[in-house]
C-alpha positions as CSV (number, residue, x, y, z in Angstrom):
1,M,106.3,109.6,74.9
2,I,108.2,107.0,77.7
3,Q,107.8,103.4,76.8
4,Y,107.8,100.8,79.5
5,N,106.3,97.0,80.1
6,R,104.7,96.2,83.3
7,F,104.2,93.2,84.7
8,V,103.6,92.1,88.2
9,L,104.7,88.9,90.0
10,D,102.3,86.5,91.7
11,N,103.4,88.3,95.3
12,G,101.9,91.3,94.1
13,L,105.3,93.0,93.2
14,R,104.5,95.5,90.6
15,V,108.1,95.4,87.7
16,L,108.2,98.1,85.2
17,V,110.8,98.2,82.8
18,H,112.2,101.2,80.4
19,E,114.5,100.1,77.9
20,D,116.8,102.8,76.9
21,T,120.0,100.9,75.3
22,S,121.6,105.1,74.9
23,T,123.4,104.7,78.1
24,P,125.4,101.7,79.5
25,M,123.8,102.1,83.4
26,A,120.6,101.0,84.4
27,V,118.8,102.6,87.1
28,V,116.2,99.8,89.7
29,N,114.1,102.0,91.6
30,I,111.7,100.7,94.5
31,M,108.8,103.0,95.8
32,Y,107.0,101.8,98.7
33,N,103.8,103.0,98.9
34,V,104.0,104.4,102.5
35,G,104.7,108.0,104.0
36,A,104.5,110.0,107.1
37,R,100.6,110.5,106.5
38,D,101.0,106.7,107.3
39,E,101.7,107.1,110.8
40,N,100.7,106.7,113.8
41,P,99.6,110.0,115.3
42,E,101.7,109.4,118.7
43,K,104.4,107.4,116.6
44,T,105.6,109.9,113.8
45,G,108.6,109.9,111.9
46,F,108.6,106.4,111.7
47,A,109.0,106.4,107.5
48,H,112.0,108.5,107.8
49,L,113.5,106.5,110.3
50,F,112.9,103.5,108.1
51,E,114.8,104.7,105.3
52,H,117.8,104.9,107.2
53,L,117.0,101.3,108.6
54,M,116.8,100.3,105.4
55,F,121.1,101.1,104.6
56,G,121.7,99.1,108.3
57,G,122.0,95.6,106.8
58,S,119.6,92.9,106.1
59,I,118.6,90.0,106.9
60,N,121.7,88.2,104.9
61,I,123.8,91.2,103.8
62,K,125.7,92.9,106.3
63,D,126.2,96.0,105.0
64,Y,124.4,97.5,101.4
65,D,126.9,100.1,100.2
66,E,129.9,98.3,100.3
67,P,128.9,95.2,97.5
68,L,127.0,98.4,95.7
69,Q,130.0,100.1,95.5
70,R,132.3,97.5,94.3
71,A,129.7,97.1,91.5
72,G,130.1,100.7,90.2
73,G,126.9,101.2,91.6
74,E,125.4,104.7,93.8
75,N,122.4,105.4,95.9
76,N,120.3,107.0,97.4
77,A,116.8,107.0,99.1
78,Y,114.1,109.6,99.9
79,T,110.8,109.9,102.3
80,T,108.0,112.2,101.6
81,N,104.7,112.8,103.3
82,D,103.0,109.8,100.8
83,L,105.8,107.3,99.8
84,T,109.0,106.2,100.3
85,N,111.8,105.7,97.4
86,Y,114.7,103.8,96.9
87,Y,116.8,104.1,94.0
88,C,120.6,103.0,92.7
89,Q,122.5,103.3,89.4
90,L,124.8,100.6,88.2
91,P,126.8,99.9,84.8
92,A,124.0,97.8,83.4
93,Q,126.1,94.5,83.1
94,N,126.2,94.5,86.8
95,I,122.5,94.8,87.3
96,E,122.5,91.3,89.0
97,T,124.2,93.3,92.0
98,A,121.2,95.4,92.5
99,F,118.4,92.5,92.8
100,W,120.4,90.7,94.5
101,L,120.8,94.2,97.1
102,E,117.4,95.3,97.2
103,S,115.2,91.7,97.2
104,D,117.4,90.8,100.4
105,R,116.0,94.0,102.6
106,M,112.5,93.4,100.6
107,L,112.7,90.2,102.4
108,S,113.8,91.5,105.9
109,L,116.2,94.0,107.5
110,A,118.2,92.2,109.8
111,F,116.4,93.4,112.9
112,S,118.8,94.7,115.9
113,K,119.0,96.9,118.6
114,K,122.7,97.9,118.0
115,S,121.1,98.9,114.1
116,L,117.8,101.4,115.8
117,D,120.3,103.2,118.4
118,V,122.8,104.2,115.7
119,Q,119.8,105.1,113.2
120,R,117.6,106.3,115.7
121,K,120.8,108.5,116.7
122,V,121.5,110.1,113.1
123,V,117.9,111.1,112.8
124,C,117.3,112.7,116.2
125,E,120.7,114.5,115.5
126,E,119.1,115.5,111.6
127,F,115.8,116.5,114.0
128,K,117.6,118.8,116.1
129,E,120.0,120.2,113.4
130,H,117.6,121.5,111.2
131,Y,114.4,121.8,112.9
132,I,115.2,122.9,116.2
133,N,118.8,124.7,116.4
134,K,118.3,126.4,112.8
135,P,116.7,129.5,111.9
136,Y,113.1,129.3,110.9
137,G,113.6,125.5,111.2
138,D,110.4,125.3,113.0
139,V,108.6,127.1,110.2
140,W,106.5,124.0,108.4
141,H,106.1,122.7,111.8
142,K,104.0,125.3,113.3
143,M,102.3,125.8,109.9
144,R,101.1,122.1,109.0
145,E,99.1,122.2,112.4
146,L,98.1,125.8,111.6
147,A,96.7,124.5,108.3
148,Y,95.9,120.6,109.2
149,K,93.3,120.0,112.0
150,V,92.7,116.2,111.4
151,H,94.7,115.2,108.3
152,P,98.0,113.6,108.8
153,Y,99.7,116.2,106.5
154,K,100.0,117.9,109.5
155,W,103.0,116.9,110.5
156,M,106.3,116.8,108.8
157,T,108.1,113.9,107.1
158,I,111.2,113.7,110.4
159,G,108.2,113.6,112.5
160,R,106.1,115.7,114.8
161,E,108.1,115.8,118.0
162,L,111.5,114.2,118.6
163,S,110.7,112.4,121.5
164,H,108.7,109.7,118.5
165,V,111.7,108.7,117.1
166,E,113.7,108.9,120.2
167,N,111.2,106.4,122.0
168,A,110.9,104.0,119.2
169,Q,111.0,100.1,120.1
170,L,112.6,98.0,118.6
171,E,109.2,96.0,117.9
172,E,107.4,98.4,117.0
173,V,109.8,99.0,114.1
174,K,109.5,95.6,113.1
175,E,105.6,95.6,112.3
176,F,106.2,98.9,110.4
177,F,108.2,97.0,108.4
178,F,106.2,94.1,108.1
179,K,102.4,96.0,107.7
180,Y,104.0,98.4,104.6
181,Y,107.3,97.0,103.1
182,R,106.0,94.0,101.4
183,P,106.1,93.1,97.6
184,V,102.2,93.8,97.4
185,N,102.8,97.5,98.8
186,A,105.9,97.9,96.1
187,I,106.9,99.0,92.7
188,M,110.4,98.0,90.9
189,V,111.2,100.1,88.2
190,V,114.2,99.3,86.2
191,A,115.6,101.7,83.5
192,G,118.3,102.1,81.7
193,N,120.8,99.4,79.2
194,V,118.3,96.0,79.6
195,K,116.2,93.7,78.2
196,T,112.5,93.0,79.6
197,E,112.9,89.7,79.0
198,H,116.1,89.2,81.4
199,I,114.3,91.7,83.9
200,K,111.6,89.0,84.2
201,Q,113.7,86.4,85.0
202,L,115.6,88.5,87.1
203,A,112.4,89.5,89.0
204,E,111.3,85.8,89.6
205,K,114.7,84.8,90.4
206,W,115.4,87.5,93.2
207,F,111.6,88.6,94.5
208,G,109.1,85.7,93.4
209,D,109.5,84.0,97.0
210,I,109.0,86.9,98.9
211,P,106.3,86.4,101.2
212,M,103.0,88.9,99.6
213,G,102.3,90.7,102.9
214,D,98.9,92.1,103.4
215,K,97.7,95.1,101.5
216,Y,97.9,98.1,102.8
217,E,94.2,99.8,102.4
218,R,94.9,103.9,103.1
219,N,92.0,104.9,104.8
220,L,93.2,108.8,106.6
221,P,90.8,111.0,107.9
222,Q,89.9,113.7,105.4
223,E,90.3,117.7,106.2
224,P,87.3,119.5,106.2
225,V,86.8,122.9,104.4
226,Q,88.6,125.1,106.3
227,A,85.5,128.3,106.6
228,A,87.7,131.2,108.2
229,A,91.2,132.6,108.4
230,R,93.7,131.3,110.7
231,K,96.5,133.1,111.8
232,L,99.8,132.3,114.2
233,E,102.3,134.4,115.5
234,V,106.0,133.2,116.6
235,H,109.0,135.2,118.1
236,A,112.2,133.9,117.4
237,N,116.2,134.1,117.6
238,V,116.2,135.1,113.3
239,P,118.0,137.8,111.8
240,L,114.8,138.9,109.5
241,D,111.3,138.7,110.0
242,A,109.0,136.3,107.8
243,L,106.1,135.5,106.3
244,V,104.5,132.5,105.5
245,K,100.9,132.1,104.3
246,T,99.4,128.9,102.5
247,W,96.0,128.0,100.9
248,H,94.5,124.4,100.7
249,M,94.9,123.1,96.9
250,D,93.8,120.2,95.2
251,A,95.3,116.7,95.0
252,R,97.4,115.3,92.4
253,L,95.7,113.9,90.0
254,D,93.0,116.9,89.9
255,D,92.4,119.5,87.5
256,G,93.3,121.9,89.9
257,Y,96.4,120.7,90.3
258,Y,97.8,121.8,87.3
259,T,96.3,125.0,87.7
260,A,97.6,126.0,91.0
261,D,101.1,124.7,89.7
262,L,100.9,127.4,86.9
263,L,100.0,129.9,89.4
264,T,102.9,129.3,91.6
265,E,105.1,129.7,88.5
266,V,103.2,133.1,88.0
267,L,103.5,134.7,90.9
268,G,106.8,133.4,92.3
269,G,108.4,131.3,89.5
270,G,111.9,132.8,89.7
271,G,113.6,136.7,88.9
272,S,110.7,137.8,86.5
273,S,107.6,136.8,88.2
274,R,105.0,139.1,90.0
275,L,106.0,138.9,93.4
276,Y,109.8,139.1,93.1
277,Q,109.4,142.2,90.3
278,S,106.8,144.0,92.8
279,L,107.2,143.3,95.7
280,V,111.4,142.8,96.1
281,K,112.3,144.8,93.4
282,E,109.8,147.8,93.0
283,K,108.4,148.5,96.7
284,K,111.8,146.7,98.1
285,L,109.4,145.3,101.2
286,F,111.4,141.4,101.0
287,S,114.5,140.5,100.8
288,N,113.3,137.3,98.8
289,I,109.8,135.8,98.3
290,D,108.6,132.8,96.6
291,C,105.7,130.8,95.8
292,Y,105.7,126.8,95.1
293,H,103.2,124.2,96.4
294,F,104.5,120.6,97.6
295,G,103.0,118.2,94.8
296,T,101.2,116.2,98.2
297,V,99.1,113.1,96.7
298,E,96.1,114.3,98.2
299,K,94.6,117.8,99.0
300,G,98.3,119.9,99.6
301,L,98.9,123.9,100.2
302,F,99.8,126.4,98.1
303,A,102.8,128.3,100.0
304,I,104.2,131.9,100.0
305,D,106.9,132.8,101.9
306,G,109.5,135.3,102.4
307,K,112.1,137.5,104.6
308,L,110.8,140.9,104.9
309,V,113.8,144.0,104.2
310,K,114.7,145.3,107.7
311,G,112.2,148.0,109.2
312,V,109.2,146.9,107.1
313,K,106.3,146.1,109.0
314,L,104.4,142.4,108.7
315,E,101.1,143.6,108.3
316,D,102.5,146.1,105.6
317,A,104.4,143.3,103.7
318,D,101.0,140.6,103.8
319,N,98.5,143.7,102.5
320,A,101.0,143.8,99.7
321,I,100.8,140.5,99.0
322,N,96.8,140.4,98.8
323,E,97.2,142.8,96.6
324,E,98.9,140.9,94.0
325,I,96.1,138.5,94.7
326,Q,93.3,140.1,94.0
327,K,95.2,141.2,90.9
328,L,95.1,137.8,89.4
329,Q,91.4,137.8,90.8
330,Q,90.5,140.6,89.0
331,Q,93.0,140.4,85.3
332,T,93.0,137.9,83.5
333,V,96.7,136.9,82.8
334,S,97.9,137.6,79.4
335,E,97.9,135.1,77.0
336,L,102.2,136.2,77.0
337,E,102.8,135.8,80.3
338,L,100.7,132.3,80.0
339,E,102.6,131.0,77.7
340,K,105.9,131.9,79.5
341,V,104.9,129.9,82.2
342,K,103.6,127.0,80.2
343,N,107.2,127.0,78.7
344,K,109.2,127.0,81.1
345,T,106.6,124.1,82.7
346,E,107.4,122.3,79.8
347,S,111.4,122.7,79.7
348,V,111.3,121.5,83.4
349,I,109.5,118.6,82.6
350,V,111.7,117.6,79.4
351,F,115.1,118.1,81.3
352,E,114.0,115.9,83.8
353,D,113.4,113.2,81.6
354,M,116.6,113.5,80.0
355,S,118.0,111.3,83.1
356,I,117.2,107.7,83.2
357,M,116.9,108.2,86.9
358,S,114.4,110.6,87.0
359,R,112.3,108.7,84.6
360,A,112.4,105.7,86.4
361,N,111.4,107.4,89.6
362,S,108.3,109.4,87.5
363,L,107.2,105.7,86.1
364,A,106.8,104.5,89.8
365,F,105.3,107.7,91.0
366,Y,102.7,107.6,88.6
367,E,102.4,104.2,88.8
368,L,101.6,104.7,92.9
369,L,99.2,107.2,91.9
370,G,97.5,104.6,89.7
371,D,98.7,104.2,86.3
372,A,102.0,105.1,84.8
373,S,101.0,106.4,81.3
374,L,99.9,109.5,83.4
375,M,103.3,110.4,82.9
376,N,103.1,110.7,79.1
377,T,100.1,112.8,79.4
378,E,101.3,115.5,82.0
379,L,102.3,118.1,79.4
380,A,98.6,117.9,77.4
381,R,96.7,118.5,80.8
382,Y,98.9,122.0,81.8
383,Q,98.8,123.3,78.1
384,A,94.9,122.6,78.3
385,V,94.7,124.9,81.1
386,T,93.7,128.6,80.2
387,A,94.0,132.2,81.1
388,E,89.7,131.9,82.6
389,E,91.0,129.1,84.9
390,L,94.1,130.6,86.2
391,K,91.6,133.6,87.0
392,Q,88.6,131.4,88.3
393,Y,91.1,129.6,90.2
394,S,92.7,132.4,92.4
395,N,89.1,133.5,93.0
396,D,88.1,129.5,95.0
397,V,91.3,129.0,96.3
398,L,93.2,132.1,97.2
399,T,90.5,133.2,99.8
400,T,90.8,134.9,102.8
401,A,88.5,132.2,104.3
402,N,91.1,129.7,103.1
403,S,94.0,131.3,104.1
404,N,96.4,130.7,106.6
405,T,99.2,133.3,107.9
406,L,102.5,133.0,110.0
407,Y,104.1,136.0,111.0
408,Y,107.7,135.2,112.5
409,F,109.0,138.3,114.2
410,S,112.9,138.2,115.0
411,N,113.5,139.0,117.9
């Protein structure tokens, strides 16, 4: 059970404090309720560009990293389709340094053409390196475009196309910041060797005066139910043929999400999973194969992907995957197999909860979902899933009509 205290500043900033005296460290985690899904379809990649810009100096502090390092701290950030998260860890006695740094960049970035030019170049290089020049780098660009027709999950966090970030203007960047990076749109979690009363004082002192901003009301186009199978063939200069399949699945807070998560473990959770045992070890069709999902807040994708053994036909590999899915649809998973994947899921959750950084991140995420206390009921929701529900779910979701298939041919 993760204990925490919660309070809200007058400007709307939600603050959660998780006290843990067993560590000399403290974590300050700030999550902004903005991700790639909130971008203008003609100006994608901005949320991720911002993650970089946030380290380029704020209104009163030229350099974020140097003062933090002097205080014995380290930091990082990440952007997803759903959110943007910044976190730093430092000795608890130096926690005010983190408040000083984070509040200044929430107050305002030091918008400059130089900073934008530098970070834009970094992001463009990342785009080229990972998504254009890398073998299979465009797989998920293509798959998202295939699977989503209207929902903004149809582009990746890096952006839909390179030109969007290349052409980003300073005014557009400013507008994005003051729309989303406001106290009312942020959650701060402080975890570690801290006292709630002290954190309240620091929060008021450093964040209390920052203008609230307008609360962002999300109103995104919803993806219609897919009614027919979709398929795409791509030819590229890659070493092996690859096969990627996806199906639309439930949103993060739906019961079906937990069923889907356990199903990915049954099919693709490591060397003892069904797909690996059958299609890699026995039939030798794939050199490797995985089954997973993206954990998105809104309805996401259930995915299977693998690289084929040279000489195997993509159609044969595809049929073999479908046969494994049919087994799930026709035969109930044994209690032993279900228990195994539940135990594995439990150990992952317990292991994650061991680090204060991970606890802080989870508290922020569940608060973003609507209620931080959900963090303490996750395990029960997994434990409640039955073998019959796994069978039913595979029949409802892993259907041909709901499928998207990408054949990636090596030239």
